[in-house]
C-alpha positions as CSV (number, residue, x, y, z in Angstrom):
1,M,9.7,-16.1,-1.0
2,R,11.9,-14.9,-3.9
3,I,9.3,-12.2,-4.9
4,K,9.3,-10.9,-1.3
5,W,13.1,-10.7,-1.4
6,L,13.0,-8.8,-4.8
7,L,10.3,-6.5,-3.4
8,A,12.4,-5.8,-0.3
9,V,15.3,-4.8,-2.5
10,A,13.1,-2.5,-4.6
11,I,11.7,-0.9,-1.5
12,A,15.1,-0.4,0.0
13,A,16.4,1.1,-3.2
14,A,13.4,3.5,-3.3
15,A,13.9,4.4,0.4
16,L,17.6,5.1,-0.3
17,G,16.9,7.3,-3.2
18,V,18.4,5.0,-5.9
19,G,15.4,5.5,-8.2
20,T,14.9,8.5,-10.4
21,A,11.1,8.8,-10.4
22,I,9.9,11.8,-8.4
23,A,6.2,12.4,-7.8
24,T,5.5,16.1,-8.1
25,H,1.9,15.8,-6.8
26,V,2.7,14.5,-3.3
27,P,4.9,16.0,-0.7
28,E,8.2,14.1,0.0
29,I,9.6,13.9,3.5
30,D,13.2,15.2,3.9
31,P,15.2,11.9,4.1
32,A,17.5,13.5,6.7
33,T,14.5,13.6,9.1
34,V,13.8,9.8,8.8
35,P,16.0,7.6,11.0
36,V,18.2,5.1,9.1
37,G,17.1,1.4,9.6
38,F,14.1,-0.8,9.1
39,L,10.8,0.9,9.5
40,A,9.1,-2.5,9.6
41,T,10.7,-6.0,9.6
42,H,9.4,-9.5,9.3
43,N,5.8,-8.5,8.8
44,D,3.6,-11.3,7.7
45,V,2.0,-10.0,4.4
46,D,-0.6,-12.0,2.6
47,N,-2.4,-11.9,-0.8
48,F,0.7,-11.5,-2.9
49,R,-0.3,-11.8,-6.6
50,V,2.7,-11.8,-8.8
51,S,0.5,-11.0,-11.8
52,S,-0.4,-7.6,-10.3
53,F,3.3,-6.7,-10.0
54,A,4.1,-8.0,-13.5
55,R,1.2,-5.9,-14.8
56,A,2.6,-2.7,-13.1
57,T,6.1,-3.1,-14.7
58,R,6.9,-2.4,-18.3
59,H,10.3,-3.1,-19.7
60,H,11.6,-3.8,-16.2
61,D,10.5,-0.3,-15.0
62,A,7.9,1.0,-12.6
63,D,7.2,4.0,-10.3
64,V,7.3,3.4,-6.5
65,F,5.6,5.4,-3.8
66,V,6.6,4.7,-0.1
67,Q,4.1,6.3,2.4
68,H,3.7,6.4,6.1
69,A,0.0,6.7,6.8
70,F,-1.9,7.5,10.0
71,L,-5.5,7.1,10.9
72,D,-7.2,8.3,14.1
73,P,-9.2,5.6,16.1
74,N,-12.1,4.3,14.0
75,A,-11.3,6.6,11.1
76,A,-11.6,5.3,7.6
77,T,-9.9,6.2,4.3
78,I,-12.1,7.1,1.3
79,W,-13.2,4.3,-1.0
80,H,-10.4,4.1,-3.6
81,T,-8.3,2.0,-5.9
82,H,-4.7,2.2,-7.2
83,P,-3.1,2.1,-10.6
84,G,-1.0,-0.9,-9.4
85,P,-0.5,-3.1,-6.4
86,V,0.1,-1.8,-2.9
87,I,1.9,-3.6,-0.1
88,V,0.5,-2.5,3.3
89,T,2.2,-3.3,6.6
90,V,0.6,-2.3,9.9
91,V,3.2,-1.1,12.4
92,R,0.9,0.2,15.2
93,G,-2.7,-0.5,16.0
94,S,-5.0,-2.4,13.7
95,L,-6.4,-1.9,10.2
96,T,-9.5,-3.4,8.7
97,Y,-9.4,-3.8,4.9
98,Q,-12.9,-3.7,3.4
99,D,-13.8,-4.7,-0.1
100,Q,-16.3,-6.6,-2.1
101,H,-15.8,-10.3,-2.5
102,G,-18.4,-12.0,-4.7
103,H,-21.8,-10.5,-3.7
104,R,-20.8,-9.6,-0.2
105,C,-18.9,-6.9,1.6
106,R,-15.8,-8.4,3.2
107,S,-13.8,-7.1,6.1
108,R,-10.4,-8.5,7.2
109,T,-8.5,-7.1,10.1
110,Y,-4.7,-6.9,10.3
111,T,-2.8,-6.1,13.5
112,Q,0.8,-4.8,14.2
113,G,3.3,-7.0,12.4
114,H,0.9,-8.1,9.7
115,G,-0.3,-6.8,6.4
116,F,-1.7,-7.4,2.9
117,V,-1.3,-6.6,-0.7
118,D,-4.1,-4.8,-2.6
119,P,-4.0,-5.8,-6.2
120,G,-4.9,-2.3,-7.5
121,F,-6.1,-1.9,-11.1
122,G,-9.7,-1.0,-10.2
123,H,-10.0,-3.1,-7.1
124,V,-12.1,-0.8,-4.9
125,H,-11.5,-0.8,-1.1
126,R,-11.0,1.2,2.0
127,A,-9.2,0.8,5.3
128,I,-10.6,1.5,8.7
129,A,-8.5,2.0,11.9
130,G,-9.3,0.0,15.0
131,S,-10.0,1.5,18.5
132,T,-6.5,3.0,18.8
133,P,-4.4,5.3,16.5
134,T,-3.1,3.3,13.6
135,H,0.2,3.7,11.7
136,F,0.9,1.7,8.5
137,Y,3.3,1.8,5.6
138,A,2.1,1.5,2.1
139,V,4.4,0.8,-0.9
140,A,2.6,1.4,-4.2
141,V,4.1,0.0,-7.4
142,T,2.6,1.7,-10.4
143,P,3.2,1.8,-14.1
144,T,5.9,4.4,-15.0
145,G,4.3,7.8,-15.5
146,S,1.3,7.2,-13.3
147,T,-0.2,10.6,-12.4
148,T,-1.3,9.4,-8.9
149,H,-1.0,6.4,-6.5
150,I,-4.6,6.7,-5.3
151,I,-7.8,7.0,-7.3
152,P,-11.1,7.9,-5.4
153,A,-14.0,5.6,-6.2
154,N,-17.5,4.9,-5.3
155,P,-18.1,2.0,-2.8
156,P,-18.7,-1.3,-4.4
157,P,-22.4,-2.3,-4.6
158,A,-22.2,-4.8,-1.7
159,C,-20.6,-2.3,0.6
160,S,-22.9,0.7,-0.1
């Protein structure tokens, strides 16, 4: 519970512009166009691995990317990984998280009000929208100086 509280504070600080890291490779939305308030609250997020967050921070410092993502019905992201952990919360529709677990391709579906943490650091996966348009928020915590928050990858062998 304490890690969720600490992450909520970090996310709020990033959303309010308290941090100094600015990604020059991705467009940033003008904060004046985003309503003040919670974009998602009390979402049930599973798969928290404290070790992934500890690995992403160095000397109590990390970069944070906060993204609102949208997928059309049944659309999929590319297969990819991240340079650190990513907290995903589904705010409309459903999202299937697909990855390799052991020697099989695993699919887990999350609906509005639920989410997951991708551990990053080479863990290859993709997300697939359900039968309706899907909106989700992704908060990536990456080592300071990361050049990107998403790294394209080939599908894992069990998912090819």
